[in-house]
N, C-alpha and C positions, 0 to 999 in steps of 0.2 A: 572917746576911743574905746574904753572898756565896755561901754554899753553897745557900741557897734560890734565889738568882738563877740559879746554874749549873743547878740541878735544873729550874727553869722553862724555861730555854733548851733543855735536853736534851729535855724533854717536847715542846716546840714543834717542835724539829728532828726528833724521832722520828716525830711525826705527819706532818710534811712528807715525810719519807723513805718512810714507809709508803704515803702517798697517791701519791707518784710511782712507787713500785714497783707499786702497784695499777694505775695507768695503763699502765705498761710491760707488765705481765702481760697486761692486756686487749688491748693492742696486739699483743703476740706471739701471743696466742690468735687474734686476728682475722686476722693475716697467715698463720698456719698453716692456718686454715680456708679462706682464699682459695686458698692453694697446693694444698690437698687437692682443693677443688672444681675448680680448673683442671685438675689432673692427671686427675681422673675424667672430665671433659668431653673432654679430648684423647684419653684411652684409648678412650672410647666412640666418638668420631668415627673413630679409627683402625680399630676393629673394624668399624664400619659401612662404612667405605671399602674395607676388604679384602673384605668380603662382596659389595659392589657390583662390585668388580673381578673376583671369581670368577664372578659371574653374567654380566657382560658378556663375559668371556673364554670361557665355555662356549657362549654364543649365537653368537659369530662364528666 
């Protein structure tokens, strides 16, 4: 009886842990995606800015 109860508690706990790990993994994946997107946008803007500077520098 006690062993059965411990096993049941372990099963419930295991499911809870796996669910929270799943949430954490999705959250980490989302944060990493946002970081990569922001990095790409900043890099692209820096490249466009340097091109615009070269054009304006050659005109004046």
